[in-house]
PQR file of N, CA, C, O and H, with PARSE charges and radii, in Angstrom:
ATOM      1  N   MET A   1      91.805  35.509 150.870 -0.4000 1.5000
ATOM      2  CA  MET A   1      91.254  34.932 149.652 -0.0000 2.0000
ATOM      3  C   MET A   1      92.398  34.566 148.708  0.5500 1.7000
ATOM      4  O   MET A   1      93.343  35.339 148.549 -0.5500 1.4000
ATOM      5  N   ILE A   2      92.319  33.433 148.105 -0.4000 1.5000
ATOM      6  CA  ILE A   2      93.351  32.976 147.181 -0.0000 2.0000
ATOM      7  C   ILE A   2      93.171  33.640 145.814  0.5500 1.7000
ATOM      8  O   ILE A   2      92.049  33.825 145.344 -0.5500 1.4000
ATOM      9  H   ILE A   2      91.551  32.806 148.234  0.4000 1.0000
ATOM     10  N   SER A   3      94.282  33.990 145.193 -0.4000 1.5000
ATOM     11  CA  SER A   3      94.198  34.641 143.889 -0.0000 2.0000
ATOM     12  C   SER A   3      93.757  33.630 142.827  0.5500 1.7000
ATOM     13  O   SER A   3      93.921  32.421 142.994 -0.5500 1.4000
ATOM     14  H   SER A   3      95.194  33.839 145.574  0.4000 1.0000
ATOM     15  N   ASP A   4      93.206  34.138 141.756 -0.4000 1.5000
ATOM     16  CA  ASP A   4      92.767  33.263 140.660 -0.0000 2.0000
ATOM     17  C   ASP A   4      93.939  32.487 140.074  0.5500 1.7000
ATOM     18  O   ASP A   4      93.792  31.318 139.718 -0.5500 1.4000
ATOM     19  H   ASP A   4      93.072  35.120 141.620  0.4000 1.0000
ATOM     20  N   ASP A   5      95.108  33.132 139.972 -0.4000 1.5000
ATOM     21  CA  ASP A   5      96.289  32.448 139.427 -0.0000 2.0000
ATOM     22  C   ASP A   5      96.668  31.242 140.276  0.5500 1.7000
ATOM     23  O   ASP A   5      96.948  30.168 139.744 -0.5500 1.4000
ATOM     24  H   ASP A   5      95.227  34.082 140.262  0.4000 1.0000
ATOM     25  N   LYS A   6      96.678  31.417 141.596 -0.4000 1.5000
ATOM     26  CA  LYS A   6      97.034  30.310 142.490 -0.0000 2.0000
ATOM     27  C   LYS A   6      95.969  29.217 142.455  0.5500 1.7000
ATOM     28  O   LYS A   6      96.293  28.030 142.489 -0.5500 1.4000
ATOM     29  H   LYS A   6      96.451  32.290 142.028  0.4000 1.0000
ATOM     30  N   ARG A   7      94.717  29.609 142.389 -0.4000 1.5000
ATOM     31  CA  ARG A   7      93.629  28.630 142.327 -0.0000 2.0000
ATOM     32  C   ARG A   7      93.731  27.799 141.050  0.5500 1.7000
ATOM     33  O   ARG A   7      93.585  26.577 141.087 -0.5500 1.4000
ATOM     34  H   ARG A   7      94.453  30.573 142.362  0.4000 1.0000
ATOM     35  N   LEU A   8      93.980  28.462 139.924 -0.4000 1.5000
ATOM     36  CA  LEU A   8      94.105  27.754 138.655 -0.0000 2.0000
ATOM     37  C   LEU A   8      95.320  26.832 138.640  0.5500 1.7000
ATOM     38  O   LEU A   8      95.268  25.737 138.080 -0.5500 1.4000
ATOM     39  H   LEU A   8      94.099  29.455 139.895  0.4000 1.0000
ATOM     40  N   LEU A   9      96.405  27.274 139.254 -0.4000 1.5000
ATOM     41  CA  LEU A   9      97.592  26.437 139.357 -0.0000 2.0000
ATOM     42  C   LEU A   9      97.288  25.167 140.142  0.5500 1.7000
ATOM     43  O   LEU A   9      97.655  24.068 139.725 -0.5500 1.4000
ATOM     44  H   LEU A   9      96.447  28.163 139.710  0.4000 1.0000
ATOM     45  N   ALA A  10      96.617  25.322 141.278 -0.4000 1.5000
ATOM     46  CA  ALA A  10      96.257  24.161 142.098 -0.0000 2.0000
ATOM     47  C   ALA A  10      95.297  23.234 141.357  0.5500 1.7000
ATOM     48  O   ALA A  10      95.432  22.013 141.438 -0.5500 1.4000
ATOM     49  H   ALA A  10      96.319  26.214 141.616  0.4000 1.0000
ATOM     50  N   GLU A  11      94.342  23.792 140.645 -0.4000 1.5000
ATOM     51  CA  GLU A  11      93.403  22.971 139.878 -0.0000 2.0000
ATOM     52  C   GLU A  11      94.132  22.176 138.799  0.5500 1.7000
ATOM     53  O   GLU A  11      93.851  20.995 138.599 -0.5500 1.4000
ATOM     54  H   GLU A  11      94.233  24.784 140.578  0.4000 1.0000
ATOM     55  N   ARG A  12      95.056  22.816 138.113 -0.4000 1.5000
ATOM     56  CA  ARG A  12      95.823  22.111 137.074 -0.0000 2.0000
ATOM     57  C   ARG A  12      96.676  21.014 137.693  0.5500 1.7000
ATOM     58  O   ARG A  12      96.785  19.923 137.134 -0.5500 1.4000
ATOM     59  H   ARG A  12      95.284  23.776 138.275  0.4000 1.0000
ATOM     60  N   TRP A  13      97.283  21.295 138.847 -0.4000 1.5000
ATOM     61  CA  TRP A  13      98.135  20.323 139.532 -0.0000 2.0000
ATOM     62  C   TRP A  13      97.347  19.042 139.806  0.5500 1.7000
ATOM     63  O   TRP A  13      97.796  17.945 139.472 -0.5500 1.4000
ATOM     64  H   TRP A  13      97.194  22.182 139.302  0.4000 1.0000
ATOM     65  N   PHE A  14      96.184  19.187 140.408 -0.4000 1.5000
ATOM     66  CA  PHE A  14      95.401  18.002 140.743 -0.0000 2.0000
ATOM     67  C   PHE A  14      94.752  17.375 139.517  0.5500 1.7000
ATOM     68  O   PHE A  14      94.698  16.150 139.407 -0.5500 1.4000
ATOM     69  H   PHE A  14      95.819  20.078 140.680  0.4000 1.0000
ATOM     70  N   SER A  15      94.265  18.189 138.605 -0.4000 1.5000
ATOM     71  CA  SER A  15      93.595  17.660 137.421 -0.0000 2.0000
ATOM     72  C   SER A  15      94.579  16.976 136.479  0.5500 1.7000
ATOM     73  O   SER A  15      94.389  15.816 136.115 -0.5500 1.4000
ATOM     74  H   SER A  15      94.309  19.184 138.694  0.4000 1.0000
ATOM     75  N   GLU A  16      95.619  17.685 136.087 -0.4000 1.5000
ATOM     76  CA  GLU A  16      96.532  17.156 135.073 -0.0000 2.0000
ATOM     77  C   GLU A  16      97.561  16.190 135.644  0.5500 1.7000
ATOM     78  O   GLU A  16      97.840  15.156 135.037 -0.5500 1.4000
ATOM     79  H   GLU A  16      95.773  18.628 136.382  0.4000 1.0000
ATOM     80  N   TYR A  17      98.123  16.511 136.796 -0.4000 1.5000
ATOM     81  CA  TYR A  17      99.172  15.652 137.361 -0.0000 2.0000
ATOM     82  C   TYR A  17      98.583  14.431 138.064  0.5500 1.7000
ATOM     83  O   TYR A  17      98.863  13.296 137.681 -0.5500 1.4000
ATOM     84  H   TYR A  17      97.896  17.351 137.289  0.4000 1.0000
ATOM     85  N   PHE A  18      97.779  14.662 139.077 -0.4000 1.5000
ATOM     86  CA  PHE A  18      97.263  13.531 139.852 -0.0000 2.0000
ATOM     87  C   PHE A  18      96.188  12.737 139.109  0.5500 1.7000
ATOM     88  O   PHE A  18      96.281  11.512 139.028 -0.5500 1.4000
ATOM     89  H   PHE A  18      97.552  15.584 139.388  0.4000 1.0000
ATOM     90  N   THR A  19      95.195  13.393 138.578 -0.4000 1.5000
ATOM     91  CA  THR A  19      94.071  12.679 137.982 -0.0000 2.0000
ATOM     92  C   THR A  19      94.418  12.087 136.626  0.5500 1.7000
ATOM     93  O   THR A  19      94.154  10.911 136.377 -0.5500 1.4000
ATOM     94  H   THR A  19      95.119  14.388 138.644  0.4000 1.0000
ATOM     95  N   GLU A  20      95.010  12.895 135.742 -0.4000 1.5000
ATOM     96  CA  GLU A  20      95.307  12.425 134.398 -0.0000 2.0000
ATOM     97  C   GLU A  20      96.671  11.750 134.296  0.5500 1.7000
ATOM     98  O   GLU A  20      96.922  11.013 133.342 -0.5500 1.4000
ATOM     99  H   GLU A  20      95.225  13.851 135.944  0.4000 1.0000
ATOM    100  N   GLY A  21      97.550  11.988 135.257 -0.4000 1.5000
ATOM    101  CA  GLY A  21      98.882  11.394 135.222 -0.0000 2.0000
ATOM    102  C   GLY A  21      99.802  12.041 134.201  0.5500 1.7000
ATOM    103  O   GLY A  21     100.744  11.405 133.728 -0.5500 1.4000
ATOM    104  H   GLY A  21      97.346  12.587 136.031  0.4000 1.0000
ATOM    105  N   ASN A  22      99.541  13.304 133.852 -0.4000 1.5000
ATOM    106  CA  ASN A  22     100.377  14.027 132.899 -0.0000 2.0000
ATOM    107  C   ASN A  22     101.660  14.462 133.590  0.5500 1.7000
ATOM    108  O   ASN A  22     101.676  15.460 134.310 -0.5500 1.4000
ATOM    109  H   ASN A  22      98.776  13.821 134.236  0.4000 1.0000
ATOM    110  N   LEU A  23     102.732  13.715 133.371 -0.4000 1.5000
ATOM    111  CA  LEU A  23     103.990  13.991 134.061 -0.0000 2.0000
ATOM    112  C   LEU A  23     104.724  15.199 133.494  0.5500 1.7000
ATOM    113  O   LEU A  23     105.567  15.779 134.178 -0.5500 1.4000
ATOM    114  H   LEU A  23     102.720  12.905 132.786  0.4000 1.0000
ATOM    115  N   ASP A  24     104.423  15.588 132.269 -0.4000 1.5000
ATOM    116  CA  ASP A  24     105.074  16.739 131.657 -0.0000 2.0000
ATOM    117  C   ASP A  24     104.694  18.048 132.340  0.5500 1.7000
ATOM    118  O   ASP A  24     105.430  19.032 132.256 -0.5500 1.4000
ATOM    119  H   ASP A  24     103.738  15.117 131.713  0.4000 1.0000
ATOM    120  N   VAL A  25     103.557  18.063 133.009 -0.4000 1.5000
ATOM    121  CA  VAL A  25     103.083  19.289 133.644 -0.0000 2.0000
ATOM    122  C   VAL A  25     103.945  19.670 134.855  0.5500 1.7000
ATOM    123  O   VAL A  25     103.917  20.823 135.285 -0.5500 1.4000
ATOM    124  H   VAL A  25     102.959  17.264 133.078  0.4000 1.0000
ATOM    125  N   ILE A  26     104.697  18.735 135.402 -0.4000 1.5000
ATOM    126  CA  ILE A  26     105.586  19.027 136.535 -0.0000 2.0000
ATOM    127  C   ILE A  26     106.565  20.138 136.172  0.5500 1.7000
ATOM    128  O   ILE A  26     106.750  21.080 136.943 -0.5500 1.4000
ATOM    129  H   ILE A  26     104.719  17.798 135.052  0.4000 1.0000
ATOM    130  N   GLU A  27     107.190  20.031 135.007 -0.4000 1.5000
ATOM    131  CA  GLU A  27     108.157  21.041 134.575 -0.0000 2.0000
ATOM    132  C   GLU A  27     107.497  22.402 134.400  0.5500 1.7000
ATOM    133  O   GLU A  27     108.099  23.436 134.687 -0.5500 1.4000
ATOM    134  H   GLU A  27     107.040  19.265 134.382  0.4000 1.0000
ATOM    135  N   GLU A  28     106.268  22.393 133.932 -0.4000 1.5000
ATOM    136  CA  GLU A  28     105.559  23.644 133.668 -0.0000 2.0000
ATOM    137  C   GLU A  28     105.060  24.319 134.946  0.5500 1.7000
ATOM    138  O   GLU A  28     105.101  25.544 135.053 -0.5500 1.4000
ATOM    139  H   GLU A  28     105.779  21.553 133.698  0.4000 1.0000
ATOM    140  N   LEU A  29     104.597  23.542 135.897 -0.4000 1.5000
ATOM    141  CA  LEU A  29     103.960  24.106 137.087 -0.0000 2.0000
ATOM    142  C   LEU A  29     104.890  24.320 138.274  0.5500 1.7000
ATOM    143  O   LEU A  29     104.491  24.925 139.269 -0.5500 1.4000
ATOM    144  H   LEU A  29     104.564  22.546 135.809  0.4000 1.0000
ATOM    145  N   THR A  30     106.125  23.832 138.184 -0.4000 1.5000
ATOM    146  CA  THR A  30     107.061  24.002 139.293 -0.0000 2.0000
ATOM    147  C   THR A  30     108.293  24.771 138.839  0.5500 1.7000
ATOM    148  O   THR A  30     108.614  24.812 137.652 -0.5500 1.4000
ATOM    149  H   THR A  30     106.450  23.341 137.376  0.4000 1.0000
ATOM    150  N   SER A  31     108.968  25.372 139.789 -0.4000 1.5000
ATOM    151  CA  SER A  31     110.210  26.073 139.505 -0.0000 2.0000
ATOM    152  C   SER A  31     111.381  25.128 139.751  0.5500 1.7000
ATOM    153  O   SER A  31     111.205  24.040 140.299 -0.5500 1.4000
ATOM    154  H   SER A  31     108.707  25.340 140.754  0.4000 1.0000
ATOM    155  N   GLU A  32     112.570  25.548 139.343 -0.4000 1.5000
ATOM    156  CA  GLU A  32     113.744  24.705 139.512 -0.0000 2.0000
ATOM    157  C   GLU A  32     114.062  24.450 140.984  0.5500 1.7000
ATOM    158  O   GLU A  32     114.654  23.423 141.317 -0.5500 1.4000
ATOM    159  H   GLU A  32     112.713  26.432 138.898  0.4000 1.0000
ATOM    160  N   ASP A  33     113.680  25.363 141.861 -0.4000 1.5000
ATOM    161  CA  ASP A  33     113.957  25.181 143.284 -0.0000 2.0000
ATOM    162  C   ASP A  33     112.782  24.531 144.033  0.5500 1.7000
ATOM    163  O   ASP A  33     112.719  24.578 145.262 -0.5500 1.4000
ATOM    164  H   ASP A  33     113.199  26.197 141.590  0.4000 1.0000
ATOM    165  N   PHE A  34     111.862  23.931 143.283 -0.4000 1.5000
ATOM    166  CA  PHE A  34     110.723  23.205 143.861 -0.0000 2.0000
ATOM    167  C   PHE A  34     111.229  22.110 144.796  0.5500 1.7000
ATOM    168  O   PHE A  34     112.190  21.410 144.477 -0.5500 1.4000
ATOM    169  H   PHE A  34     111.913  23.893 142.285  0.4000 1.0000
ATOM    170  N   ILE A  35     110.584  21.963 145.944 -0.4000 1.5000
ATOM    171  CA  ILE A  35     110.945  20.912 146.889 -0.0000 2.0000
ATOM    172  C   ILE A  35     109.744  20.013 147.110  0.5500 1.7000
ATOM    173  O   ILE A  35     108.675  20.462 147.522 -0.5500 1.4000
ATOM    174  H   ILE A  35     109.803  22.531 146.204  0.4000 1.0000
ATOM    175  N   TYR A  36     109.940  18.749 146.830 -0.4000 1.5000
ATOM    176  CA  TYR A  36     108.931  17.708 147.064 -0.0000 2.0000
ATOM    177  C   TYR A  36     109.261  17.068 148.404  0.5500 1.7000
ATOM    178  O   TYR A  36     110.321  16.461 148.556 -0.5500 1.4000
ATOM    179  H   TYR A  36     110.809  18.384 146.495  0.4000 1.0000
ATOM    180  N   HIS A  37     108.383  17.193 149.356 -0.4000 1.5000
ATOM    181  CA  HIS A  37     108.613  16.656 150.698 -0.0000 2.0000
ATOM    182  C   HIS A  37     108.153  15.200 150.745  0.5500 1.7000
ATOM    183  O   HIS A  37     107.005  14.900 151.074 -0.5500 1.4000
ATOM    184  H   HIS A  37     107.521  17.685 149.233  0.4000 1.0000
ATOM    185  N   SER A  38     109.070  14.319 150.412 -0.4000 1.5000
ATOM    186  CA  SER A  38     108.735  12.895 150.368 -0.0000 2.0000
ATOM    187  C   SER A  38     109.188  12.191 151.637  0.5500 1.7000
ATOM    188  O   SER A  38     109.940  12.740 152.443 -0.5500 1.4000
ATOM    189  H   SER A  38     110.002  14.563 150.145  0.4000 1.0000
ATOM    190  N   ARG A  39     108.718  10.983 151.790 -0.4000 1.5000
ATOM    191  CA  ARG A  39     109.094  10.192 152.956 -0.0000 2.0000
ATOM    192  C   ARG A  39     110.516   9.650 152.857  0.5500 1.7000
ATOM    193  O   ARG A  39     111.158   9.413 153.880 -0.5500 1.4000
ATOM    194  H   ARG A  39     108.108  10.538 151.135  0.4000 1.0000
ATOM    195  N   ASN A  40     111.012   9.453 151.642 -0.4000 1.5000
ATOM    196  CA  ASN A  40     112.326   8.823 151.502 -0.0000 2.0000
ATOM    197  C   ASN A  40     113.465   9.823 151.363  0.5500 1.7000
ATOM    198  O   ASN A  40     114.602   9.420 151.120 -0.5500 1.4000
ATOM    199  H   ASN A  40     110.491   9.646 150.811  0.4000 1.0000
ATOM    200  N   GLY A  41     113.195  11.104 151.510 -0.4000 1.5000
ATOM    201  CA  GLY A  41     114.237  12.111 151.471 -0.0000 2.0000
ATOM    202  C   GLY A  41     114.537  12.681 150.096  0.5500 1.7000
ATOM    203  O   GLY A  41     115.236  13.688 149.986 -0.5500 1.4000
ATOM    204  H   GLY A  41     112.272  11.432 151.707  0.4000 1.0000
ATOM    205  N   GLU A  42     114.023  12.060 149.050 -0.4000 1.5000
ATOM    206  CA  GLU A  42     114.206  12.613 147.709 -0.0000 2.0000
ATOM    207  C   GLU A  42     113.315  13.841 147.580  0.5500 1.7000
ATOM    208  O   GLU A  42     112.153  13.802 147.986 -0.5500 1.4000
ATOM    209  H   GLU A  42     113.455  11.242 149.139  0.4000 1.0000
ATOM    210  N   ASN A  43     113.836  14.927 147.022 -0.4000 1.5000
ATOM    211  CA  ASN A  43     113.030  16.145 147.004 -0.0000 2.0000
ATOM    212  C   ASN A  43     113.080  16.903 145.680  0.5500 1.7000
ATOM    213  O   ASN A  43     112.847  18.112 145.666 -0.5500 1.4000
ATOM    214  H   ASN A  43     114.779  14.959 146.692  0.4000 1.0000
ATOM    215  N   SER A  44     113.368  16.249 144.599 -0.4000 1.5000
ATOM    216  CA  SER A  44     113.465  16.930 143.306 -0.0000 2.0000
ATOM    217  C   SER A  44     112.182  16.771 142.487  0.5500 1.7000
ATOM    218  O   SER A  44     111.302  15.978 142.821 -0.5500 1.4000
ATOM    219  H   SER A  44     113.557  15.267 144.611  0.4000 1.0000
ATOM    220  N   ARG A  45     112.107  17.543 141.414 -0.4000 1.5000
ATOM    221  CA  ARG A  45     110.984  17.376 140.488 -0.0000 2.0000
ATOM    222  C   ARG A  45     111.000  15.968 139.907  0.5500 1.7000
ATOM    223  O   ARG A  45     109.951  15.361 139.696 -0.5500 1.4000
ATOM    224  H   ARG A  45     112.823  18.187 141.143  0.4000 1.0000
ATOM    225  N   ARG A  46     112.193  15.457 139.654 -0.4000 1.5000
ATOM    226  CA  ARG A  46     112.314  14.095 139.109 -0.0000 2.0000
ATOM    227  C   ARG A  46     111.704  13.072 140.068  0.5500 1.7000
ATOM    228  O   ARG A  46     111.106  12.090 139.628 -0.5500 1.4000
ATOM    229  H   ARG A  46     113.046  15.950 139.825  0.4000 1.0000
ATOM    230  N   SER A  47     111.851  13.294 141.356 -0.4000 1.5000
ATOM    231  CA  SER A  47     111.280  12.351 142.323 -0.0000 2.0000
ATOM    232  C   SER A  47     109.751  12.394 142.298  0.5500 1.7000
ATOM    233  O   SER A  47     109.103  11.395 142.609 -0.5500 1.4000
ATOM    234  H   SER A  47     112.337  14.091 141.714  0.4000 1.0000
ATOM    235  N   MET A  48     109.163  13.546 141.929 -0.4000 1.5000
ATOM    236  CA  MET A  48     107.707  13.614 141.775 -0.0000 2.0000
ATOM    237  C   MET A  48     107.258  12.765 140.591  0.5500 1.7000
ATOM    238  O   MET A  48     106.236  12.083 140.670 -0.5500 1.4000
ATOM    239  H   MET A  48     109.690  14.358 141.676  0.4000 1.0000
ATOM    240  N   VAL A  49     108.011  12.800 139.498 -0.4000 1.5000
ATOM    241  CA  VAL A  49     107.695  11.976 138.328 -0.0000 2.0000
ATOM    242  C   VAL A  49     107.824  10.502 138.700  0.5500 1.7000
ATOM    243  O   VAL A  49     106.964   9.694 138.348 -0.5500 1.4000
ATOM    244  H   VAL A  49     108.842  13.354 139.434  0.4000 1.0000
ATOM    245  N   ASP A  50     108.895  10.150 139.408 -0.4000 1.5000
ATOM    246  CA  ASP A  50     109.085   8.757 139.833 -0.0000 2.0000
ATOM    247  C   ASP A  50     107.948   8.308 140.748  0.5500 1.7000
ATOM    248  O   ASP A  50     107.472   7.177 140.649 -0.5500 1.4000
ATOM    249  H   ASP A  50     109.593  10.806 139.694  0.4000 1.0000
ATOM    250  N   PHE A  51     107.519   9.195 141.633 -0.4000 1.5000
ATOM    251  CA  PHE A  51     106.402   8.892 142.526 -0.0000 2.0000
ATOM    252  C   PHE A  51     105.145   8.554 141.728  0.5500 1.7000
ATOM    253  O   PHE A  51     104.481   7.553 141.999 -0.5500 1.4000
ATOM    254  H   PHE A  51     107.905  10.114 141.714  0.4000 1.0000
ATOM    255  N   MET A  52     104.823   9.394 140.742 -0.4000 1.5000
ATOM    256  CA  MET A  52     103.608   9.171 139.962 -0.0000 2.0000
ATOM    257  C   MET A  52     103.710   7.912 139.104  0.5500 1.7000
ATOM    258  O   MET A  52     102.710   7.231 138.875 -0.5500 1.4000
ATOM    259  H   MET A  52     105.363  10.206 140.522  0.4000 1.0000
ATOM    260  N   ASN A  53     104.903   7.606 138.634 -0.4000 1.5000
ATOM    261  CA  ASN A  53     105.074   6.378 137.854 -0.0000 2.0000
ATOM    262  C   ASN A  53     104.794   5.137 138.691  0.5500 1.7000
ATOM    263  O   ASN A  53     104.453   4.084 138.153 -0.5500 1.4000
ATOM    264  H   ASN A  53     105.716   8.159 138.820  0.4000 1.0000
ATOM    265  N   GLY A  54     104.937   5.260 139.993 -0.4000 1.5000
ATOM    266  CA  GLY A  54     104.700   4.129 140.877 -0.0000 2.0000
ATOM    267  C   GLY A  54     103.268   4.002 141.370  0.5500 1.7000
ATOM    268  O   GLY A  54     102.949   3.053 142.086 -0.5500 1.4000
ATOM    269  H   GLY A  54     105.214   6.116 140.430  0.4000 1.0000
ATOM    270  N   ILE A  55     102.401   4.933 141.005 -0.4000 1.5000
ATOM    271  CA  ILE A  55     101.011   4.915 141.464 -0.0000 2.0000
ATOM    272  C   ILE A  55     100.127   4.229 140.434  0.5500 1.7000
ATOM    273  O   ILE A  55     100.223   4.491 139.235 -0.5500 1.4000
ATOM    274  H   ILE A  55     102.660   5.704 140.423  0.4000 1.0000
ATOM    275  N   ASP A  56      99.295   3.377 140.908 -0.4000 1.5000
ATOM    276  CA  ASP A  56      98.328   2.690 140.055 -0.0000 2.0000
ATOM    277  C   ASP A  56      97.357   3.715 139.463  0.5500 1.7000
ATOM    278  O   ASP A  56      96.878   4.589 140.185 -0.5500 1.4000
ATOM    279  H   ASP A  56      99.217   3.164 141.882  0.4000 1.0000
ATOM    280  N   PRO A  57      97.057   3.625 138.160 -0.5600 1.5000
ATOM    281  CA  PRO A  57      96.124   4.575 137.529  0.2800 2.0000
ATOM    282  C   PRO A  57      94.764   4.650 138.223  0.5500 1.7000
ATOM    283  O   PRO A  57      94.143   5.713 138.240 -0.5500 1.4000
ATOM    284  N   PHE A  58      94.292   3.545 138.793 -0.4000 1.5000
ATOM    285  CA  PHE A  58      93.005   3.570 139.500 -0.0000 2.0000
ATOM    286  C   PHE A  58      93.075   4.511 140.697  0.5500 1.7000
ATOM    287  O   PHE A  58      92.130   5.254 140.963 -0.5500 1.4000
ATOM    288  H   PHE A  58      94.796   2.681 138.779  0.4000 1.0000
ATOM    289  N   PHE A  59      94.185   4.479 141.413 -0.4000 1.5000
ATOM    290  CA  PHE A  59      94.339   5.344 142.572 -0.0000 2.0000
ATOM    291  C   PHE A  59      94.279   6.814 142.166  0.5500 1.7000
ATOM    292  O   PHE A  59      93.710   7.630 142.891 -0.5500 1.4000
ATOM    293  H   PHE A  59      94.953   3.876 141.197  0.4000 1.0000
ATOM    294  N   ARG A  60      94.863   7.166 141.008 -0.4000 1.5000
ATOM    295  CA  ARG A  60      94.848   8.558 140.554 -0.0000 2.0000
ATOM    296  C   ARG A  60      93.432   9.059 140.329  0.5500 1.7000
ATOM    297  O   ARG A  60      93.175  10.251 140.499 -0.5500 1.4000
ATOM    298  H   ARG A  60      95.326   6.503 140.419  0.4000 1.0000
ATOM    299  N   THR A  61      92.515   8.195 139.955 -0.4000 1.5000
ATOM    300  CA  THR A  61      91.144   8.642 139.698 -0.0000 2.0000
ATOM    301  C   THR A  61      90.475   9.146 140.975  0.5500 1.7000
ATOM    302  O   THR A  61      89.521   9.920 140.904 -0.5500 1.4000
ATOM    303  H   THR A  61      92.724   7.227 139.817  0.4000 1.0000
ATOM    304  N   ILE A  62      90.952   8.728 142.117 -0.4000 1.5000
ATOM    305  CA  ILE A  62      90.385   9.180 143.385 -0.0000 2.0000
ATOM    306  C   ILE A  62      90.497  10.701 143.501  0.5500 1.7000
ATOM    307  O   ILE A  62      89.583  11.355 144.005 -0.5500 1.4000
ATOM    308  H   ILE A  62      91.727   8.099 142.174  0.4000 1.0000
ATOM    309  N   PHE A  63      91.617  11.266 143.035 -0.4000 1.5000
ATOM    310  CA  PHE A  63      91.807  12.705 143.159 -0.0000 2.0000
ATOM    311  C   PHE A  63      90.769  13.478 142.374  0.5500 1.7000
ATOM    312  O   PHE A  63      90.454  14.612 142.736 -0.5500 1.4000
ATOM    313  H   PHE A  63      92.359  10.735 142.625  0.4000 1.0000
ATOM    314  N   GLY A  64      90.235  12.914 141.331 -0.4000 1.5000
ATOM    315  CA  GLY A  64      89.204  13.580 140.560 -0.0000 2.0000
ATOM    316  C   GLY A  64      87.945  13.848 141.373  0.5500 1.7000
ATOM    317  O   GLY A  64      87.223  14.809 141.105 -0.5500 1.4000
ATOM    318  H   GLY A  64      90.490  11.993 141.038  0.4000 1.0000
ATOM    319  N   TYR A  65      87.681  13.008 142.360 -0.4000 1.5000
ATOM    320  CA  TYR A  65      86.512  13.199 143.208 -0.0000 2.0000
ATOM    321  C   TYR A  65      86.700  14.332 144.194  0.5500 1.7000
ATOM    322  O   TYR A  65      85.719  14.824 144.752 -0.5500 1.4000
ATOM    323  H   TYR A  65      88.267  12.227 142.577  0.4000 1.0000
ATOM    324  N   TRP A  66      87.939  14.764 144.426 -0.4000 1.5000
ATOM    325  CA  TRP A  66      88.209  15.828 145.390 -0.0000 2.0000
ATOM    326  C   TRP A  66      88.078  17.201 144.780  0.5500 1.7000
ATOM    327  O   TRP A  66      88.086  18.197 145.503 -0.5500 1.4000
ATOM    328  H   TRP A  66      88.735  14.364 143.972  0.4000 1.0000
ATOM    329  N   MET A  67      87.958  17.283 143.463 -0.4000 1.5000
ATOM    330  CA  MET A  67      87.854  18.579 142.813 -0.0000 2.0000
ATOM    331  C   MET A  67      86.483  19.188 143.113  0.5500 1.7000
ATOM    332  O   MET A  67      85.477  18.483 143.193 -0.5500 1.4000
ATOM    333  H   MET A  67      87.952  16.473 142.876  0.4000 1.0000
ATOM    334  N   ILE A  68      86.468  20.476 143.273 -0.4000 1.5000
ATOM    335  CA  ILE A  68      85.211  21.173 143.570 -0.0000 2.0000
ATOM    336  C   ILE A  68      84.635  21.731 142.306  0.5500 1.7000
ATOM    337  O   ILE A  68      83.576  22.357 142.334 -0.5500 1.4000
ATOM    338  H   ILE A  68      87.286  21.048 143.208  0.4000 1.0000
TER
END
């Protein structure tokens, strides 16, 4: 069973980062040694922000439908 802390973290990640596009939440929800497994080899928190900046806002709304 997943802990409430981990569940809330995951909910915030999808709600605030993916759905709302709140890029500031990356710093709050990840540690300095966070690794983003991207296709182009970039793996920093900054690359996650760059990734989201390149996504159309309409596409981000799709993640809202995946929330339970």
